Backbone bond lengths (Angstrom), bond angles and torsions (degrees), N, CA, C in turn:
res aa  C-N    CA-C-N  psi(-1)  N-CA   C-N-CA  omega(-1)  CA-C   N-CA-C  phi
1 R - - - 1.444 - - 1.527 109.18 -
2 V 1.322 115.65 138.36 1.461 120.97 -178.71 1.523 109.46 -82.45
3 K 1.319 116.14 129.49 1.464 120.59 178.09 1.518 109.16 -108.91
4 N 1.301 116.73 164.82 1.455 124.25 179.06 1.528 112.54 65.48
5 M 1.306 117.00 25.33 1.455 122.08 174.46 1.529 105.27 -108.78
6 R 1.324 116.95 128.81 1.448 117.34 -179.50 1.523 110.45 -118.33
7 W 1.314 114.64 149.27 1.457 122.83 -175.98 1.529 109.06 -117.37
8 Y 1.294 115.80 137.67 1.466 121.57 176.36 1.530 108.52 -70.72
9 R 1.311 116.99 131.00 1.467 120.58 -176.76 1.528 112.52 -60.97
10 Q 1.314 116.39 -38.51 1.469 120.42 178.91 1.527 108.66 -99.57
11 L 1.317 114.30 58.57 1.451 123.25 -175.21 1.528 111.44 -52.17
12 Y 1.315 115.45 134.26 1.463 120.99 174.35 1.520 107.42 -84.52
13 Y 1.307 116.33 136.99 1.460 119.42 175.17 1.518 109.62 -145.51
14 G 1.315 114.12 151.27 1.452 120.74 -176.85 1.514 111.76 -86.73
15 D 1.309 116.15 -128.54 1.464 122.08 -177.40 1.523 110.87 -80.47
16 L 1.317 115.70 61.21 1.462 121.60 -178.78 1.520 109.45 -131.93
17 S 1.294 116.52 145.10 1.456 120.32 175.36 1.528 108.56 -78.56
18 P 1.324 117.31 156.52 1.476 119.13 176.81 1.535 112.52 -57.07
19 R 1.326 116.51 -34.81 1.466 120.10 178.92 1.530 110.56 -65.26
20 K 1.324 116.72 -42.28 1.464 121.72 178.46 1.535 109.87 -64.44
21 C 1.318 117.19 -38.84 1.471 121.34 178.58 1.521 110.50 -61.76
22 K 1.315 116.14 -42.00 1.463 120.37 179.20 1.530 110.58 -62.68
23 R 1.328 116.08 -40.64 1.466 120.92 178.41 1.525 110.71 -65.08
24 I 1.326 116.87 -41.75 1.462 120.81 179.11 1.519 110.41 -63.84
25 R 1.329 117.52 -42.23 1.477 120.66 177.56 1.526 109.84 -58.68
26 F 1.324 116.95 -44.54 1.466 120.97 178.99 1.527 110.20 -60.49
27 C 1.322 116.84 -46.41 1.463 121.09 -178.06 1.526 111.72 -63.17
28 V 1.315 117.12 -40.99 1.470 120.45 179.25 1.529 109.81 -65.59
29 K 1.312 117.21 -44.88 1.464 120.69 -179.70 1.520 112.94 -63.15
30 H 1.329 116.76 -30.55 1.462 121.29 -174.90 1.526 113.58 -108.35
31 N 1.336 116.43 18.75 1.473 122.29 175.63 1.526 114.10 56.38
32 V 1.304 116.54 42.09 1.462 121.40 175.94 1.525 107.88 -92.45
33 L 1.314 116.82 135.10 1.462 121.92 -177.94 1.525 110.75 -66.09
34 L 1.331 116.36 126.40 1.459 123.04 176.05 1.522 108.28 -122.28
35 L 1.310 116.42 125.81 1.461 120.91 176.87 1.522 109.34 -99.12
36 N 1.319 116.47 150.68 1.470 122.10 176.23 1.525 113.25 56.33
37 T 1.313 117.21 34.29 1.454 122.24 177.28 1.522 107.90 -129.79
38 Y 1.326 116.24 138.27 1.456 120.86 179.87 1.517 110.22 -120.04
39 I 1.316 114.47 143.11 1.456 123.13 177.12 1.526 107.05 -110.04
40 I 1.322 116.63 132.97 1.468 121.53 179.27 1.516 107.03 -108.41
41 T 1.328 115.07 121.54 1.465 120.31 -176.48 1.521 110.55 -127.79
42 L 1.320 114.74 162.47 1.463 118.44 167.11 1.521 105.90 -66.70
43 A 1.303 116.72 137.83 1.463 121.32 -174.81 1.523 111.39 -62.01
44 L 1.323 115.20 143.61 1.458 120.21 176.88 1.525 111.56 -76.55
45 S 1.330 116.99 -28.05 1.471 119.92 178.25 1.526 109.35 -89.78
46 D 1.308 115.94 148.38 1.464 120.86 -178.30 1.522 113.37 -71.97
47 S 1.314 117.95 -19.20 1.460 120.49 -176.61 1.534 112.78 -86.19
48 E 1.317 117.71 -7.47 1.465 122.45 -178.42 1.528 109.76 -112.97
49 Q 1.325 116.29 166.06 1.464 121.45 177.84 1.534 111.68 -102.70
50 L 1.342 115.06 -52.77 1.460 120.72 -177.03 1.526 110.39 -131.49
51 D 1.314 115.71 155.47 1.461 122.18 172.49 1.522 108.30 -120.54
52 L 1.325 116.04 136.72 1.465 122.11 170.63 1.521 105.91 -103.93
53 I 1.317 116.54 112.85 1.456 120.93 -173.94 1.527 109.35 -115.18
54 P 1.332 118.06 122.89 1.465 118.41 171.38 1.536 108.39 -61.62
55 A 1.303 116.86 129.30 1.472 120.73 -175.58 1.522 112.03 -58.79
56 R 1.316 117.39 -27.74 1.473 119.93 -179.66 1.525 111.25 -63.76
57 E 1.342 118.04 -25.21 1.469 120.80 178.50 1.521 112.03 -70.18
58 L 1.303 116.81 -27.35 1.462 120.27 -177.48 1.524 112.35 -69.01
59 V 1.319 117.43 -17.23 1.461 121.22 179.81 1.534 110.96 -74.47
60 Q 1.320 116.91 -24.28 1.461 120.72 -178.95 1.524 110.58 -65.30
61 K 1.299 116.08 135.57 1.468 120.43 -178.55 1.532 111.91 -64.11
62 A 1.319 116.52 -33.08 1.462 120.26 -176.26 1.530 113.30 -79.30
63 Y 1.337 118.03 -10.25 1.463 119.58 -177.69 1.530 109.97 -70.94
64 P 1.322 118.13 132.79 1.479 120.77 -177.40 1.536 112.10 -75.88
65 K 1.330 116.54 88.32 1.465 121.04 -178.03 1.526 112.34 -85.37
66 K 1.300 115.27 -17.68 1.455 119.56 -177.94 1.529 109.41 -64.49
67 D 1.295 116.26 135.49 1.463 124.06 176.77 1.528 113.78 68.44
68 L 1.325 118.58 22.62 1.466 120.34 173.43 1.523 108.57 -74.29
69 S 1.317 116.12 135.16 1.457 122.08 175.08 1.522 107.25 -112.86
70 I 1.314 116.02 102.40 1.463 121.65 -174.28 1.521 109.74 -89.49
71 I 1.339 114.96 123.62 1.460 119.29 -179.41 1.523 112.80 -115.72
72 G 1.346 117.45 -8.65 1.457 118.61 179.71 1.516 112.90 -162.06
73 I 1.321 114.87 158.21 1.459 121.58 174.17 1.525 108.19 -137.46
74 A 1.324 114.89 150.83 1.458 119.91 -177.85 1.520 109.66 -146.44
75 R 1.338 116.28 157.90 1.466 120.81 -175.27 1.514 113.49 -80.85
76 D 1.327 118.43 -22.64 1.469 121.76 177.41 1.530 108.47 -159.64
77 Y 1.325 116.24 -178.15 1.461 120.36 -174.69 1.530 112.08 -64.22
78 Q 1.321 117.71 -44.61 1.470 120.59 179.49 1.524 111.08 -61.95
79 D 1.308 116.23 -41.03 1.459 121.10 177.59 1.533 109.86 -64.20
80 A 1.334 116.70 -38.58 1.469 120.82 178.30 1.528 110.62 -62.68
81 L 1.319 117.13 -39.98 1.471 120.04 177.82 1.533 110.88 -63.55
82 S 1.317 117.02 -38.26 1.468 120.98 176.88 1.526 111.35 -64.54
83 V 1.326 115.87 -40.48 1.468 120.06 178.67 1.526 110.11 -65.09
84 V 1.333 117.15 -42.91 1.468 120.87 178.03 1.525 110.29 -61.27
85 E 1.313 116.74 -39.93 1.469 120.58 178.17 1.525 110.73 -60.82
86 R 1.336 117.14 -42.47 1.475 120.66 177.52 1.522 111.35 -64.47
87 I 1.334 116.61 -39.60 1.465 120.50 179.25 1.523 109.74 -61.89
88 V 1.323 116.23 -47.83 1.466 120.83 -179.47 1.532 110.74 -61.40
89 Q 1.322 117.44 -42.77 1.465 120.52 178.39 1.517 111.50 -61.42
90 D 1.331 117.18 -43.64 1.467 120.44 179.46 1.524 111.56 -62.83
91 V 1.324 117.10 -40.96 1.465 120.75 179.43 1.521 110.10 -65.40
92 L 1.319 117.23 -44.27 1.468 120.75 -179.81 1.521 112.17 -65.24
93 I 1.317 117.39 -36.06 1.464 120.58 176.97 1.524 110.03 -67.00
94 F 1.320 116.42 -40.65 1.465 121.26 -179.26 1.527 110.91 -63.86
95 D 1.334 116.53 -50.87 1.465 120.95 179.70 1.525 108.80 -164.92
96 P 1.336 117.27 107.65 1.465 120.09 -178.38 1.533 114.00 -64.00
97 A 1.326 117.43 -14.22 1.465 120.49 -175.78 1.533 113.15 -86.71
98 I 1.328 118.71 -12.25 1.467 119.20 -178.25 1.524 110.13 -106.03
99 N 1.325 114.53 160.32 1.463 118.17 177.24 1.532 109.68 -97.84
100 I 1.309 115.16 174.51 1.469 120.84 -174.77 1.525 111.32 -62.03
101 R 1.316 116.51 -42.40 1.476 119.81 179.81 1.531 111.31 -59.66
102 Q 1.328 116.87 -43.82 1.462 120.05 179.64 1.526 111.04 -63.07
103 Y 1.307 116.40 -40.11 1.465 121.54 -178.90 1.532 111.18 -60.82
104 F 1.324 116.42 -43.91 1.461 120.29 -176.92 1.521 113.69 -90.94
105 S 1.313 118.33 -11.46 1.464 120.72 -176.32 1.516 112.66 -86.18
106 D 1.290 115.91 26.83 1.455 120.84 175.66 1.527 108.06 -60.65
107 T 1.314 116.97 134.89 1.465 120.08 -177.83 1.520 112.76 -76.65
108 E 1.318 117.11 -7.93 1.460 119.42 178.81 1.521 110.46 -65.23
109 D 1.304 117.20 123.18 1.458 120.89 179.22 1.531 111.34 -74.91
110 K 1.339 117.04 -10.90 1.463 120.35 -179.91 1.534 111.57 -64.86
111 K 1.334 116.63 -24.38 1.460 120.61 -177.93 1.527 112.46 -82.20
112 W 1.323 117.87 -11.13 1.470 121.98 -172.15 1.524 110.51 -129.12
113 F 1.318 115.91 153.70 1.457 121.01 170.89 1.524 108.68 -144.15
114 S 1.312 115.68 161.71 1.470 120.37 -177.56 1.504 111.60 -96.87
């Protein structure tokens, strides 16, 4: 089981049912191979905002899963782009002066779960 991975409570998801999202969360946490599924996270590098990660990459032992902050899941790449577009719109509506990282980097643990 992957530890130190946190999930946004109000997870963004594309064309997926809530039941499917729950299954995907389980598979990601337990290193189960998922094809055609993308995970949207806060970027690990400071120069980026978001990362679109094919879920199949998370199964690799060498992939840095520690400290991933997952804010969305999608069924394929096009769906992931739609989810990112919704995330950006929500952030801009909330406050056009902040970036995506600032919006999600709230220190309140109520917004996140493991």
